[in-house]
C-alpha positions in Angstrom: -126.7 -2.0 26.7 -123.3 -2.5 29.3 -120.5 -4.1 27.5 -118.0 -6.3 29.5 -115.3 -5.2 30.6 -113.1 -7.2 27.5 -115.7 -6.2 24.8 -114.8 -2.4 25.9 -111.4 -3.0 25.9 -111.6 -4.7 22.7 -113.4 -2.1 20.7 -111.3 1.0 22.3 -108.2 -2.0 20.7 -109.1 -2.3 17.5 -110.9 1.4 17.1 -106.9 2.7 18.4 -105.2 0.0 15.9 -107.0 1.5 12.8 -106.2 4.5 14.0 -108.8 6.2 15.7 -108.7 7.6 19.5 -111.8 5.3 20.8 -113.0 8.5 22.0 -116.9 8.0 23.0 -117.3 4.6 23.4 -117.3 2.5 26.4 -114.4 1.6 28.6 -113.6 0.0 32.5 -113.7 2.7 34.8 -109.4 2.6 35.3 -109.6 4.4 31.6 -111.3 6.1 31.9 -108.6 9.0 32.5 -106.7 11.9 30.6 -103.5 9.5 30.8 -104.9 7.4 27.9 -105.0 10.5 25.7 -102.3 12.4 26.3 -100.3 8.4 25.5 -102.2 7.9 22.5 -101.5 12.2 21.4 -97.6 11.0 22.1 -97.0 11.8 25.6 -94.4 9.3 26.9 -95.1 10.5 30.7 -98.6 9.4 30.4 -98.7 5.9 28.3 -95.6 5.0 32.1 -98.1 6.6 34.6 -100.8 4.8 32.8 -98.3 1.8 33.2 -97.8 1.9 36.5 -101.4 1.9 37.5 -102.8 -0.7 35.0 -99.8 -3.1 35.0 -98.0 -2.7 38.6 -95.3 -5.4 38.4 -95.2 -5.0 34.8 -91.5 -5.2 32.5 -91.6 -3.0 29.9 -90.0 -1.8 27.3 -89.6 0.6 24.1 -87.1 1.4 21.4 -88.0 3.5 17.9 -91.6 2.8 17.7 -91.9 -0.6 19.5 -93.6 -1.4 23.1 -93.5 -4.2 24.5 -94.9 -5.4 28.2 -94.8 -8.6 30.0 -95.2 -10.0 33.5 -92.3 -11.1 34.9 -90.7 -14.5 34.4 -93.5 -15.1 31.2 -91.4 -15.3 27.7 -95.3 -14.1 26.8 -95.4 -10.1 25.9 -97.4 -8.1 24.4 -96.1 -5.7 21.8 -97.1 -3.5 19.7 -95.3 -0.6 16.2 -97.2 1.9 15.7 -96.8 2.4 12.0 -96.4 6.5 12.9 -93.3 6.1 14.9 -95.1 6.6 18.2 -93.5 5.3 21.3 -96.1 6.5 23.1 -99.5 5.0 21.1 -97.3 2.2 21.0 -97.4 1.4 24.5 -100.7 1.9 24.3 -101.9 -0.5 22.9 -99.7 -3.3 24.3 -101.3 -2.1 27.1 -105.0 -2.5 26.3 -103.4 -5.7 24.4 -102.2 -7.2 28.1 -105.7 -5.4 29.2 -107.4 -8.2 27.5 -105.3 -11.3 28.0 -105.7 -10.3 31.4 -109.8 -10.6 31.4 -111.4 -14.3 32.2 -113.4 -15.9 29.0 
């Protein structure tokens, strides 16, 4: 059975928040890339490249283990603080959270 894009993203997010990479889960095609793996492992460059690829035009920021993404002009943002202080991982989770929020119900 094929999952919806939103369901696949939610399953991936739950695994990542639990401290697992989420590999082996069905993922949307734009996330079938080594950028996700590299960002999960701590590559800041990979998190940045993934952000540009899937959230073009979105603002971003980071400090320590905290990362956030938001659409310009909006008050709400999607942020995550990685308990291990891995900014790239926090940024990856913020990206996935934003992608989920952008999906229709």
